[in-house]
C-alpha positions as CSV (number, residue, x, y, z in Angstrom):
1,X,5.4,-2.2,-41.3
2,X,6.4,0.9,-39.6
3,X,9.9,1.4,-38.6
4,X,10.0,4.3,-35.9
5,X,13.4,5.9,-35.0
6,X,13.1,8.5,-32.2
7,X,16.6,10.5,-32.3
8,X,17.9,12.4,-29.2
9,X,18.8,16.0,-28.6
10,X,15.1,17.0,-29.4
11,X,12.8,19.5,-27.6
12,X,9.5,17.7,-28.1
13,X,9.0,14.0,-28.0
14,X,6.2,11.6,-28.9
15,X,3.2,10.6,-26.7
16,X,0.7,8.0,-27.9
17,X,-2.8,8.9,-28.6
18,X,-3.8,5.4,-29.3
19,X,-2.3,1.9,-29.0
20,X,0.2,0.9,-31.7
21,X,1.7,-2.0,-33.5
22,X,5.3,-1.2,-34.8
23,X,7.6,-3.2,-37.0
24,X,10.8,-2.0,-35.5
25,X,11.5,0.7,-32.6
26,X,14.8,2.6,-32.1
27,X,14.9,5.0,-29.2
28,X,18.2,6.9,-29.2
29,X,20.1,7.9,-26.0
30,X,18.3,11.2,-24.6
31,X,14.9,10.5,-26.4
32,X,11.8,9.3,-24.9
33,X,8.6,7.8,-25.7
34,X,5.4,8.1,-23.4
35,X,2.7,5.4,-23.7
36,X,0.1,7.5,-22.3
37,X,-2.0,4.6,-21.1
38,X,-2.0,3.1,-24.5
39,X,-0.4,-0.4,-25.6
40,X,2.9,-1.0,-27.6
41,X,3.5,-3.9,-29.7
42,X,6.8,-4.4,-31.7
43,X,6.9,-7.2,-34.0
44,X,10.5,-7.1,-34.9
45,X,13.7,-5.7,-32.9
46,X,13.5,-3.2,-30.5
47,X,16.4,-1.1,-29.5
48,X,15.9,1.2,-26.6
49,X,18.5,3.4,-25.5
50,X,16.2,6.4,-24.2
51,X,13.5,6.5,-21.9
52,X,10.2,4.7,-22.2
53,X,7.3,6.2,-19.9
54,X,4.4,4.1,-18.6
55,X,1.6,5.7,-16.7
56,X,-0.8,3.1,-16.0
57,X,-1.5,-0.8,-16.9
58,X,-0.1,-0.4,-20.5
59,X,0.7,-3.7,-22.2
60,X,4.3,-3.6,-24.1
61,X,4.4,-6.7,-26.3
62,X,7.8,-7.9,-27.9
63,X,7.6,-10.4,-30.5
64,X,11.6,-10.4,-31.4
65,X,14.6,-9.3,-29.9
66,X,14.7,-6.3,-27.4
67,X,17.9,-4.4,-25.9
68,X,17.5,-2.0,-23.0
69,X,21.1,-1.4,-22.7
70,X,21.5,2.3,-21.7
71,X,17.9,2.8,-21.3
72,X,15.7,4.0,-18.5
73,X,12.1,2.9,-18.0
74,X,9.2,4.4,-15.7
75,X,7.1,1.2,-15.3
76,X,4.2,2.2,-13.2
77,X,2.0,-1.0,-13.4
78,X,2.8,-1.9,-17.1
79,X,3.3,-5.4,-18.4
80,X,6.0,-6.6,-20.4
81,X,5.1,-9.6,-22.6
82,X,7.5,-11.8,-24.4
83,X,5.2,-12.9,-27.3
84,X,7.5,-14.2,-30.1
85,X,7.1,-17.5,-31.7
86,X,10.8,-18.1,-32.4
87,X,14.1,-17.7,-30.3
88,X,14.2,-14.4,-28.5
89,X,17.0,-12.4,-27.1
90,X,15.9,-10.2,-24.1
91,X,18.2,-7.7,-22.4
92,X,16.3,-5.6,-19.8
93,X,19.7,-4.3,-18.6
94,X,18.9,-4.7,-14.8
95,X,16.0,-2.3,-15.0
96,X,13.1,-2.4,-12.6
97,X,9.8,-3.5,-14.3
98,X,6.5,-4.2,-13.0
99,X,5.3,-7.3,-14.6
100,X,6.7,-9.7,-17.0
101,X,4.8,-12.5,-18.9
102,X,6.5,-15.0,-20.9
103,X,4.1,-16.4,-23.7
104,X,6.8,-17.7,-26.1
105,X,6.0,-21.4,-26.9
106,X,7.6,-21.5,-30.0
107,X,11.4,-20.9,-29.3
108,X,13.9,-20.2,-26.6
109,X,14.0,-17.1,-24.5
110,X,17.5,-16.0,-23.6
111,X,17.8,-13.4,-20.8
112,X,21.2,-11.7,-21.4
113,X,21.1,-9.6,-18.2
114,X,19.4,-9.3,-14.9
115,X,16.1,-7.6,-14.2
116,X,13.9,-6.5,-11.1
117,X,10.4,-7.3,-11.4
118,X,7.2,-7.1,-9.2
119,X,5.9,-10.3,-10.8
120,X,7.4,-12.9,-13.3
121,X,4.7,-15.3,-14.9
122,X,4.4,-17.9,-17.3
123,X,1.4,-20.3,-17.5
124,X,0.7,-23.2,-20.0
125,X,0.2,-27.1,-19.2
126,X,0.3,-28.2,-22.9
127,X,3.0,-26.3,-25.0
128,X,6.5,-26.0,-24.0
129,X,8.4,-22.8,-22.7
130,X,12.2,-22.6,-22.5
131,X,13.9,-19.9,-20.8
132,X,17.7,-19.5,-20.4
133,X,19.3,-17.1,-18.0
134,X,22.7,-15.3,-18.0
135,X,25.3,-16.9,-15.8
136,X,26.2,-14.7,-13.0
137,X,23.3,-12.4,-13.6
138,X,20.6,-11.8,-10.8
139,X,16.8,-11.8,-11.5
140,X,15.1,-10.2,-8.7
141,X,11.4,-11.1,-8.5
142,X,8.8,-10.4,-5.8
143,X,5.9,-12.8,-7.0
144,X,6.9,-15.9,-9.2
145,X,4.1,-17.8,-11.0
146,X,5.2,-20.8,-13.2
147,X,2.5,-22.9,-13.8
148,X,3.2,-25.9,-16.0
149,X,2.3,-29.5,-16.3
150,X,3.2,-31.9,-13.3
151,X,3.3,-34.8,-15.6
152,X,5.7,-33.2,-18.3
153,X,7.7,-30.4,-16.6
154,X,7.1,-28.5,-19.6
155,X,8.6,-25.0,-18.4
156,X,12.2,-25.2,-18.5
157,X,14.6,-22.7,-16.8
158,X,18.4,-23.1,-17.1
159,X,21.8,-21.4,-17.6
160,X,23.1,-19.9,-20.8
161,X,26.2,-21.4,-19.9
162,X,25.3,-25.0,-18.6
163,X,27.1,-25.8,-15.4
164,X,27.2,-22.2,-14.4
165,X,24.9,-20.6,-11.9
166,X,22.5,-17.9,-12.5
167,X,20.7,-16.1,-9.6
168,X,17.0,-16.0,-8.7
169,X,16.1,-13.8,-5.6
170,X,12.5,-14.3,-4.9
171,X,11.0,-12.2,-2.0
172,X,7.3,-12.8,-2.2
173,X,4.6,-15.3,-3.3
174,X,6.0,-18.7,-5.0
175,X,3.7,-20.6,-7.0
176,X,5.7,-23.0,-9.0
177,X,4.7,-26.4,-10.4
178,X,5.7,-28.5,-13.7
179,X,9.1,-26.9,-14.2
180,X,12.3,-28.3,-15.1
181,X,15.1,-26.4,-13.4
182,X,19.0,-26.4,-13.5
183,X,21.8,-24.3,-12.2
184,X,19.7,-22.0,-10.3
185,X,21.1,-20.2,-7.1
186,X,18.1,-19.0,-5.2
187,X,19.8,-18.7,-2.0
188,X,19.5,-14.9,-1.6
189,X,15.7,-14.9,-1.5
190,X,12.9,-17.2,0.1
191,X,12.8,-21.1,-0.5
192,X,11.1,-21.9,-3.9
193,X,8.8,-25.0,-3.5
194,X,8.5,-26.7,-7.0
195,X,5.6,-29.5,-7.0
196,X,5.3,-31.9,-9.8
197,X,8.9,-30.5,-11.0
198,X,12.1,-31.9,-12.0
199,X,15.4,-31.1,-10.3
200,X,18.0,-31.1,-13.1
201,X,21.1,-30.5,-11.0
202,X,22.9,-27.4,-9.6
203,X,20.0,-25.8,-7.9
204,X,20.2,-24.2,-4.4
205,X,17.2,-23.1,-2.2
206,X,14.8,-25.1,-4.1
207,X,12.6,-27.9,-2.9
208,X,11.4,-30.5,-5.4
209,X,9.6,-32.8,-2.7
210,X,7.8,-30.7,-0.2
211,X,4.3,-29.8,-0.6
212,X,2.3,-26.9,0.9
213,X,-0.4,-27.6,3.6
214,X,-3.6,-27.1,1.8
215,X,-7.0,-26.4,3.4
216,X,-9.6,-29.2,2.5
217,X,-11.9,-28.7,5.5
218,X,-15.5,-28.8,5.7
219,X,-15.9,-26.9,8.8
220,X,-14.3,-23.7,9.9
221,X,-12.0,-24.8,12.5
222,X,-8.4,-23.9,11.5
223,X,-7.2,-26.2,14.5
224,X,-8.9,-29.6,13.0
225,X,-6.0,-31.9,11.7
226,X,-8.4,-33.4,9.1
227,X,-9.1,-30.1,7.6
228,X,-5.7,-30.1,6.0
229,X,-3.7,-31.9,3.3
230,X,-1.5,-33.5,4.4
231,X,-3.3,-34.1,7.6
232,X,-2.2,-32.2,10.7
233,X,-2.6,-28.8,12.4
234,X,-0.4,-26.3,11.0
235,X,2.5,-25.2,13.2
236,X,5.6,-23.1,13.0
237,X,7.1,-25.5,10.3
238,X,4.0,-25.1,7.9
239,X,3.7,-23.2,4.7
240,X,0.0,-23.2,4.2
241,X,-2.6,-22.5,1.2
242,X,-6.2,-21.7,1.5
243,X,-7.5,-21.1,-1.9
244,X,-10.9,-22.7,-1.8
245,X,-14.2,-21.1,-0.8
246,X,-14.2,-21.2,3.0
247,X,-14.6,-19.2,6.0
248,X,-12.0,-20.3,8.7
249,X,-11.4,-19.2,12.2
250,X,-8.1,-19.1,14.2
251,X,-9.0,-19.0,18.0
252,X,-5.5,-19.9,19.4
253,X,-2.2,-18.3,19.4
254,X,-0.2,-19.7,16.4
255,X,3.1,-19.7,14.4
256,X,3.2,-20.6,11.2
257,X,6.2,-20.6,8.5
258,X,4.2,-19.0,5.6
259,X,0.7,-18.2,4.9
260,X,-1.1,-17.6,1.4
261,X,-4.5,-17.0,1.3
262,X,-7.0,-16.8,-1.8
263,X,-6.0,-17.2,-5.7
264,X,-8.9,-19.6,-6.2
265,X,-12.3,-19.1,-7.9
266,X,-14.3,-18.5,-4.8
267,X,-13.8,-16.4,-1.8
268,X,-11.4,-17.7,0.8
269,X,-11.6,-15.8,4.4
270,X,-9.5,-16.3,7.3
271,X,-10.5,-14.8,10.6
272,X,-7.7,-14.3,13.1
273,X,-9.0,-14.1,16.6
274,X,-5.6,-14.5,18.4
275,X,-2.2,-13.2,18.1
276,X,-0.2,-15.0,15.3
277,X,3.4,-14.8,14.0
278,X,4.6,-15.8,10.5
279,X,8.2,-16.6,10.0
280,X,8.1,-15.8,6.3
281,X,5.4,-14.1,4.3
282,X,1.8,-13.3,4.6
283,X,0.2,-13.1,0.8
284,X,-3.4,-12.3,0.4
285,X,-4.3,-13.1,-3.3
286,X,-7.4,-12.3,-5.4
287,X,-10.5,-13.5,-3.6
288,X,-8.7,-13.8,-0.4
289,X,-10.1,-11.9,2.8
290,X,-7.8,-11.8,6.0
291,X,-9.6,-10.3,9.0
292,X,-6.7,-9.5,11.5
293,X,-8.4,-8.9,14.9
294,X,-5.4,-9.3,17.2
295,X,-1.7,-8.2,16.8
296,X,0.3,-10.2,14.3
297,X,4.1,-10.6,13.7
298,X,5.5,-11.1,10.1
299,X,9.2,-11.7,10.0
300,X,9.7,-11.2,6.3
301,X,6.9,-9.4,4.0
302,X,3.3,-8.8,4.0
303,X,1.6,-8.7,0.6
304,X,-1.9,-7.6,-0.4
305,X,-2.1,-8.5,-4.1
306,X,-4.9,-7.3,-6.6
307,X,-8.1,-8.4,-5.6
308,X,-7.1,-9.3,-2.1
309,X,-8.4,-7.5,1.1
310,X,-7.3,-7.2,4.7
311,X,-9.9,-5.8,7.4
312,X,-10.8,-6.2,11.2
313,X,-14.0,-7.1,12.6
314,X,-16.5,-4.4,13.1
315,X,-18.7,-2.1,13.8
316,X,-17.8,-2.7,17.6
317,X,-19.1,-1.3,21.2
318,X,-15.4,-1.2,22.5
319,X,-11.9,-1.1,20.9
320,X,-11.5,-4.8,20.9
321,X,-10.5,-5.3,17.2
322,X,-7.7,-3.5,15.3
323,X,-5.4,-4.2,12.5
324,X,-2.0,-4.3,14.5
325,X,0.9,-5.4,12.5
326,X,4.7,-5.8,13.2
327,X,6.5,-6.4,9.9
328,X,10.2,-6.9,9.8
329,X,10.5,-6.9,6.0
330,X,8.2,-4.7,3.7
331,X,4.6,-4.0,3.4
332,X,3.0,-4.0,-0.2
333,X,-0.4,-3.1,-1.2
334,X,-1.1,-3.8,-5.0
335,X,-3.1,-1.4,-7.2
336,X,-6.2,-3.5,-6.8
337,X,-5.6,-4.9,-3.4
338,X,-6.7,-3.0,-0.2
339,X,-6.7,-2.8,3.5
340,X,-10.3,-1.5,4.2
341,X,-11.7,-0.8,7.6
342,X,-14.3,1.5,6.4
343,X,-17.1,1.3,9.0
344,X,-15.3,-1.0,11.2
345,X,-14.9,1.3,14.1
346,X,-17.4,2.2,17.0
347,X,-21.1,1.2,16.1
348,X,-23.8,3.9,15.9
349,X,-24.1,5.7,19.3
350,X,-20.9,4.5,20.7
351,X,-17.5,6.2,20.9
352,X,-16.1,9.2,22.6
353,X,-17.0,11.2,19.6
354,X,-20.6,10.2,19.3
355,X,-22.9,13.1,19.7
356,X,-25.5,13.2,22.5
357,X,-28.7,13.5,20.6
358,X,-28.4,13.6,16.7
359,X,-25.7,13.9,14.3
360,X,-22.5,12.3,12.9
361,X,-19.4,11.1,14.8
362,X,-16.3,13.2,15.5
363,X,-12.7,12.0,16.1
364,X,-10.0,14.2,14.3
365,X,-12.6,16.7,13.1
366,X,-16.1,17.4,14.5
367,X,-18.8,15.6,12.9
368,X,-21.7,17.8,11.9
369,X,-25.2,17.6,14.4
370,X,-28.7,17.5,13.6
371,X,-29.4,18.6,17.3
372,X,-28.0,18.6,20.8
373,X,-24.2,18.8,21.4
374,X,-21.4,17.8,19.0
375,X,-19.2,15.1,19.9
376,X,-15.5,15.6,21.0
377,X,-12.2,15.5,19.1
378,X,-10.1,12.9,20.9
379,X,-6.9,11.1,20.8
380,X,-3.2,11.6,19.8
381,X,-2.3,13.7,16.7
382,X,1.3,12.2,16.2
383,X,0.6,8.5,17.3
384,X,-3.4,7.8,16.8
385,X,-4.7,4.4,17.9
386,X,-8.5,4.7,18.2
387,X,-11.2,3.7,16.0
388,X,-13.6,6.2,14.9
389,X,-16.9,7.1,16.5
390,X,-20.4,6.3,15.4
391,X,-23.2,8.7,14.6
392,X,-26.4,9.0,16.5
393,X,-30.1,9.3,15.4
394,X,-32.0,8.2,12.3
395,X,-30.1,5.5,10.4
396,X,-26.8,6.2,12.0
397,X,-24.0,4.4,10.9
398,X,-20.5,3.5,12.4
399,X,-16.9,5.0,12.3
400,X,-14.0,3.8,10.6
401,X,-11.5,1.1,12.0
402,X,-7.6,1.3,12.9
403,X,-4.6,0.2,11.1
404,X,-1.6,0.2,13.1
405,X,1.7,-1.0,11.3
406,X,5.4,-1.0,12.3
407,X,7.5,-2.1,9.1
408,X,11.2,-2.2,9.2
409,X,11.7,-2.1,5.6
410,X,9.6,0.0,3.1
411,X,5.8,0.3,2.5
412,X,4.6,0.3,-1.1
413,X,0.8,1.5,-1.3
414,X,-0.6,1.3,-4.9
415,X,-4.0,0.2,-3.6
416,X,-5.8,1.7,-0.7
417,X,-5.8,1.7,3.0
418,X,-8.9,3.3,4.1
419,X,-10.3,3.7,7.6
420,X,-13.4,5.8,6.6
421,X,-16.7,6.3,8.3
422,X,-19.4,4.5,6.4
423,X,-20.4,6.5,3.4
424,X,-24.2,6.1,3.5
425,X,-27.6,6.9,5.0
426,X,-28.2,9.9,7.4
427,X,-25.7,10.2,10.2
428,X,-22.5,8.4,9.6
429,X,-19.4,8.1,11.9
430,X,-16.0,9.6,11.7
431,X,-12.8,8.5,10.1
432,X,-10.6,6.1,12.2
433,X,-6.9,5.8,12.5
434,X,-4.1,4.9,10.3
435,X,-0.6,4.9,12.3
436,X,2.2,3.6,9.9
437,X,6.1,3.7,10.9
438,X,8.1,2.6,8.0
439,X,11.7,3.2,6.6
440,X,10.3,4.5,3.2
441,X,7.0,5.0,1.7
442,X,6.4,4.4,-2.2
443,X,3.3,4.0,-4.4
444,X,0.4,5.6,-6.2
445,X,-2.4,4.8,-3.9
446,X,-4.7,6.1,-1.5
447,X,-4.3,6.4,2.2
448,X,-7.6,7.7,3.6
449,X,-9.6,8.5,6.9
450,X,-12.4,10.4,5.5
451,X,-15.5,11.0,7.8
452,X,-18.6,9.4,6.5
453,X,-21.0,11.0,4.1
454,X,-24.7,11.3,4.5
455,X,-27.2,13.7,5.6
456,X,-24.7,15.1,8.2
457,X,-21.1,14.7,7.4
458,X,-18.8,12.7,9.7
459,X,-15.5,14.3,11.2
460,X,-12.2,13.2,9.5
461,X,-10.2,10.7,11.1
462,X,-6.4,10.6,12.0
463,X,-3.2,9.6,9.9
464,X,0.2,9.6,11.1
465,X,3.2,8.4,8.8
466,X,6.4,8.4,10.1
467,X,9.5,7.5,8.0
468,X,12.6,6.3,9.7
469,X,15.1,6.0,6.5
470,X,18.0,8.3,6.9
471,X,17.2,9.8,3.5
472,X,13.5,9.2,3.4
473,X,11.2,11.6,1.8
474,X,7.5,12.0,1.2
475,X,8.3,12.8,-2.5
476,X,8.8,9.2,-3.1
477,X,4.9,8.6,-2.7
478,X,2.7,9.8,-5.6
479,X,-0.5,8.8,-4.0
480,X,-3.0,10.8,-1.9
481,X,-3.5,11.3,1.9
482,X,-7.1,12.2,2.8
483,X,-8.6,13.0,6.2
484,X,-11.3,15.3,5.2
485,X,-14.7,15.6,6.9
486,X,-17.7,13.7,5.2
487,X,-20.1,15.3,2.7
488,X,-23.4,16.2,4.1
489,X,-26.4,17.3,2.2
490,X,-27.5,19.1,5.4
491,X,-24.0,19.8,6.8
492,X,-20.5,18.7,6.4
493,X,-17.9,17.4,8.8
494,X,-14.6,19.0,10.0
495,X,-11.0,17.9,8.7
496,X,-9.1,15.5,10.6
497,X,-5.5,15.6,10.9
498,X,-2.5,14.0,8.8
499,X,0.8,13.8,10.6
500,X,4.0,13.2,8.3
501,X,7.6,13.0,9.8
502,X,10.8,11.9,8.4
503,X,14.1,10.9,9.9
504,X,15.4,14.3,9.0
505,X,12.6,16.2,10.8
506,X,13.2,14.6,14.1
507,X,10.8,13.1,16.4
508,X,7.9,15.5,17.0
509,X,9.1,17.9,14.5
510,X,7.0,16.9,11.5
511,X,4.1,18.4,9.6
512,X,0.5,18.4,10.8
513,X,-1.9,19.0,7.8
514,X,-5.4,19.9,8.2
515,X,-7.1,19.8,5.0
516,X,-10.6,19.5,4.1
517,X,-10.6,19.0,0.4
518,X,-12.6,22.1,-0.2
519,X,-15.5,20.6,1.5
520,X,-16.3,24.0,2.9
521,X,-18.2,24.3,6.2
522,X,-17.8,25.8,9.5
523,X,-17.2,22.9,11.4
524,X,-13.5,23.0,13.0
525,X,-10.7,20.9,14.0
526,X,-10.4,21.2,17.9
527,X,-7.2,21.7,19.8
528,X,-6.2,20.3,22.0
529,X,-8.1,17.0,21.6
530,X,-9.4,15.2,24.5
531,X,-7.0,12.4,25.9
532,X,-4.1,13.4,23.7
533,X,-0.6,13.7,25.2
534,X,0.1,17.0,26.5
535,X,2.2,19.2,24.3
536,X,2.6,16.4,21.8
537,X,2.6,18.9,18.8
538,X,4.6,21.6,20.5
539,X,7.6,21.2,17.9
540,X,5.1,20.4,14.8
541,X,4.6,22.8,11.9
542,X,0.8,23.0,11.1
543,X,-0.6,23.5,7.7
544,X,-4.1,24.6,7.4
545,X,-5.9,24.5,4.1
546,X,-8.9,24.0,1.4
547,X,-11.9,24.7,3.8
548,X,-10.4,23.5,7.2
549,X,-10.8,25.5,10.4
550,X,-8.2,24.9,13.4
551,X,-10.0,26.0,16.5
552,X,-8.6,26.3,20.0
553,X,-10.7,25.2,23.1
554,X,-7.6,25.9,25.3
555,X,-4.2,27.7,25.2
556,X,-2.1,25.7,22.8
557,X,1.5,25.4,21.6
558,X,2.8,24.7,18.1
559,X,6.1,24.7,16.2
560,X,4.8,27.1,13.5
561,X,1.7,27.4,11.6
562,X,0.7,28.4,8.0
563,X,-2.8,29.0,6.5
564,X,-2.3,27.7,3.2
565,X,-5.3,28.9,1.3
566,X,-7.8,31.6,1.3
567,X,-10.5,29.4,2.8
568,X,-8.4,28.2,5.6
569,X,-9.0,29.8,9.1
570,X,-7.6,29.6,12.5
571,X,-10.3,30.3,15.3
572,X,-8.3,31.5,18.4
573,X,-11.8,31.4,20.1
574,X,-10.4,33.6,22.8
575,X,-7.4,31.7,23.8
576,X,-3.6,32.0,23.1
577,X,-1.6,30.2,20.6
578,X,2.0,29.9,21.2
579,X,4.3,29.6,18.2
580,X,7.9,28.6,18.3
581,X,9.0,30.3,15.3
582,X,9.8,34.0,14.5
583,X,6.6,36.0,13.4
584,X,5.6,35.9,9.7
585,X,2.5,36.5,7.7
586,X,-0.3,34.0,8.0
587,X,-2.4,34.8,4.7
588,X,-3.8,33.9,2.4
589,X,-5.9,32.5,5.4
590,X,-7.6,34.2,8.0
591,X,-7.4,34.4,11.7
592,X,-10.7,35.0,13.6
593,X,-11.9,34.9,17.3
594,X,-10.7,37.1,20.1
595,X,-7.3,35.8,21.5
596,X,-3.6,36.3,20.6
597,X,-0.7,34.6,19.0
598,X,2.6,34.7,20.8
599,X,5.5,34.3,18.5
600,X,9.2,33.5,19.5
601,X,11.0,36.5,20.2
602,X,13.6,37.2,17.3
603,X,17.4,37.3,18.5
604,X,20.5,38.5,17.2
605,X,22.4,36.1,18.8
606,X,22.7,32.1,17.7
607,X,19.7,30.0,18.5
608,X,20.6,26.2,19.1
609,X,17.6,23.9,18.7
610,X,18.2,20.4,19.9
611,X,16.1,17.6,18.5
């Protein structure tokens, strides 16, 4: 029965400490309400002109009319549920939301303005759902789930003004059946295939006659015609769905129109051992496992949804298998989706960073040893492509794999991209490679190339993220980068490298981060790495922090350097570090080892740097 009004022009605004059910809610302009991980239900009218702040997967349930005109919304992963039992007017005022679920089966839901949603869903095969959309408005949705009855078409979508178009822009996965649609212009997005559905006229870019090609096979051969319904080997015109328990192998080069994997009750695994190209999307759903062992081209978007997994084969004795993606649209990894290549790198006793006698693998940082010599740090800092090295000795384990992606659009990582060494047993491997080139990076997830943890810690791997968008910034990514060494009960691994570059930095002028996450130890990150391009970091700015040690094995050149914490070290090791910056203080970290730092000489004239 509570009527809650939150006025503007206050200095302190409310924050939930428990889930709440309110009768009415009115948030004035300039005011805010923080849900703080708790759910909100409004049983009567909600007028929101201020700011609602979600921070996790809060459920926001509206049981009557709601108006967001003039409002702002921080959605994170929150769910908006339309839960009324009578007619509802919904004005989301063209805001971006995460998830919209329509549960109203007692009245008509009228959307009086557009919205932008990661997912739009309604599912019922018994009750009727009636939705009307504002003529001329645009409803932009990534993933569309409309699951009604193929016999009765009990989910209706139509225009508020019959005969006038409303716009549906669907960019991702489309799962539509049992609907009755009219006056919908979906031409700005992907084709919507609606099985068991009714075309009531005025629809553009809908197909009510075509069905997906669905896996029904009894063996694992993708290329057998009778394994598909309708029968026939999929080709460049095929939109395929694999949602039953199966382990299927592609062993011929292939072109497809669209690929959807998973979504069923059991695990659907697709192993890709040859290059493939997909004209529209690849979508990996819950219980889907996509193993990409060879280069893959996606001409639209690549989605790893909640419960979906992408990996490559491993461990391996040679660098035969990597996830190597060219995506002409966007890459999206949902909160509970993952690209996980942990332990898919070099097998134990293999790799250039494997120690000679006993210990953990090295790559970006040194892995710790139990005897003999260390492995070596190897490969490119700015453009890493190698897999991580395995450990050697008692119960040794493999290194991390390699994820390489060129994304024309944006990358949103709310879940995980991981190429860690295996975190178990005695002598684990190093982290592997993450090399991502994209216009923009968004999300709240984890991007990790950590050395494996065990008795001795593996060396951290290498991460490189290059943003090509003109106004790109890493401040748009709220997640975590991690390339630290592995935790060892006997000794710990050295930090790997993280290279971050924006369009504004210019090629090669980005930031190299050596951060060991306060896994304090003496094992360093060695420069120059073996097999690295000469002078590749000559213009890069180095930031060493949190238990990391940067150590020179030869004379070396950088753009600038900062020792950003008290437990950060530069070990000159009798060598010369040339720094293309005017001299400045390095503390709070410390310099040790004989050698010298040669700074750029100051000048009273004008210095022009051409990038």
